[in-house]
C-alpha atoms as a printed R data frame, in Angstrom:
   type eleno elety resid chain resno       x      y       z
1  ATOM     1    CA   UNK     A     1   0.000  0.000   0.000
2  ATOM     2    CA   UNK     A     2   1.163  3.517  -0.770
3  ATOM     3    CA   UNK     A     3   2.093  5.996   1.945
4  ATOM     4    CA   UNK     A     4   0.023  9.025   2.890
5  ATOM     5    CA   UNK     A     5   2.707 11.194   1.262
6  ATOM     6    CA   UNK     A     6   2.262  9.348  -2.034
7  ATOM     7    CA   UNK     A     7  -1.525  9.551  -1.825
8  ATOM     8    CA   UNK     A     8  -1.546 13.269  -1.054
9  ATOM     9    CA   UNK     A     9   0.694 13.839  -4.083
10 ATOM    10    CA   UNK     A    10  -1.710 11.833  -6.255
11 ATOM    11    CA   UNK     A    11  -4.705 13.733  -4.865
12 ATOM    12    CA   UNK     A    12  -2.985 16.985  -5.821
13 ATOM    13    CA   UNK     A    13  -2.128 15.679  -9.293
14 ATOM    14    CA   UNK     A    14  -5.710 14.516  -9.733
15 ATOM    15    CA   UNK     A    15  -6.841 18.149  -9.630
16 ATOM    16    CA   UNK     A    16  -4.848 18.900 -12.788
17 ATOM    17    CA   UNK     A    17  -4.827 15.671 -14.778
18 ATOM    18    CA   UNK     A    18  -6.562 12.330 -15.045
19 ATOM    19    CA   UNK     A    19  -4.846  9.627 -13.035
20 ATOM    20    CA   UNK     A    20  -4.202  6.150 -14.364
21 ATOM    21    CA   UNK     A    21  -6.530  3.353 -13.311
22 ATOM    22    CA   UNK     A    22  -3.984  1.937 -10.854
23 ATOM    23    CA   UNK     A    23  -3.425  5.402  -9.335
24 ATOM    24    CA   UNK     A    24  -7.173  5.978  -8.970
25 ATOM    25    CA   UNK     A    25  -7.582  2.577  -7.337
26 ATOM    26    CA   UNK     A    26  -4.690  3.283  -4.965
27 ATOM    27    CA   UNK     A    27  -6.207  6.609  -3.944
28 ATOM    28    CA   UNK     A    28  -9.691  5.169  -3.590
29 ATOM    29    CA   UNK     A    29  -8.565  2.258  -1.435
30 ATOM    30    CA   UNK     A    30  -6.332  4.425   0.712
31 ATOM    31    CA   UNK     A    31  -8.904  7.165   1.394
32 ATOM    32    CA   UNK     A    32 -11.456  4.517   2.392
33 ATOM    33    CA   UNK     A    33  -9.127  3.587   5.267
34 ATOM    34    CA   UNK     A    34  -7.360  6.864   6.072
35 ATOM    35    CA   UNK     A    35  -9.350  9.753   7.511
36 ATOM    36    CA   UNK     A    36  -6.521 12.249   7.086
37 ATOM    37    CA   UNK     A    37  -6.088 11.561   3.386
38 ATOM    38    CA   UNK     A    38  -9.858 11.522   2.867
39 ATOM    39    CA   UNK     A    39 -10.073 14.938   4.546
40 ATOM    40    CA   UNK     A    40  -7.201 16.210   2.420
41 ATOM    41    CA   UNK     A    41  -8.954 15.009  -0.742
42 ATOM    42    CA   UNK     A    42 -12.258 16.597   0.292
43 ATOM    43    CA   UNK     A    43 -10.611 19.887   1.229
44 ATOM    44    CA   UNK     A    44  -8.531 19.976  -1.955
45 ATOM    45    CA   UNK     A    45 -11.610 19.465  -4.101
46 ATOM    46    CA   UNK     A    46 -13.503 22.132  -2.143
47 ATOM    47    CA   UNK     A    47 -10.705 24.693  -2.532
48 ATOM    48    CA   UNK     A    48 -10.427 23.986  -6.270
49 ATOM    49    CA   UNK     A    49 -14.197 24.360  -6.725
50 ATOM    50    CA   UNK     A    50 -14.294 27.587  -4.686
51 ATOM    51    CA   UNK     A    51 -11.380 29.060  -6.639
52 ATOM    52    CA   UNK     A    52 -13.088 28.232  -9.941
53 ATOM    53    CA   UNK     A    53 -16.329 29.838  -8.820
54 ATOM    54    CA   UNK     A    54 -14.454 32.925  -7.656
55 ATOM    55    CA   UNK     A    55 -12.557 33.357 -10.915
56 ATOM    56    CA   UNK     A    56 -15.727 32.699 -12.936
57 ATOM    57    CA   UNK     A    57 -17.529 35.393 -10.949
58 ATOM    58    CA   UNK     A    58 -14.690 37.877 -11.457
59 ATOM    59    CA   UNK     A    59 -14.645 37.150 -15.175
60 ATOM    60    CA   UNK     A    60 -18.408 37.569 -15.353
61 ATOM    61    CA   UNK     A    61 -18.181 40.963 -13.656
62 ATOM    62    CA   UNK     A    62 -15.412 42.073 -15.994
63 ATOM    63    CA   UNK     A    63 -17.420 40.935 -19.024
64 ATOM    64    CA   UNK     A    64 -20.465 42.881 -17.826
65 ATOM    65    CA   UNK     A    65 -18.440 46.094 -17.470
66 ATOM    66    CA   UNK     A    66 -17.312 45.953 -21.103
């Protein structure tokens, strides 16, 4: 089984690119058993989603001013 350090790196990579099947399975299995990594994954996804919404809103406001 991969270490928490490896899993957190994969969770971060997952935000930017599609992981391989074996990487996705490793992450999925690990986060089922590890609360800390599951929390990290949840928080990472939340931050990414919030940042996207924020930048979309800023862009929308800039487009409306033009």
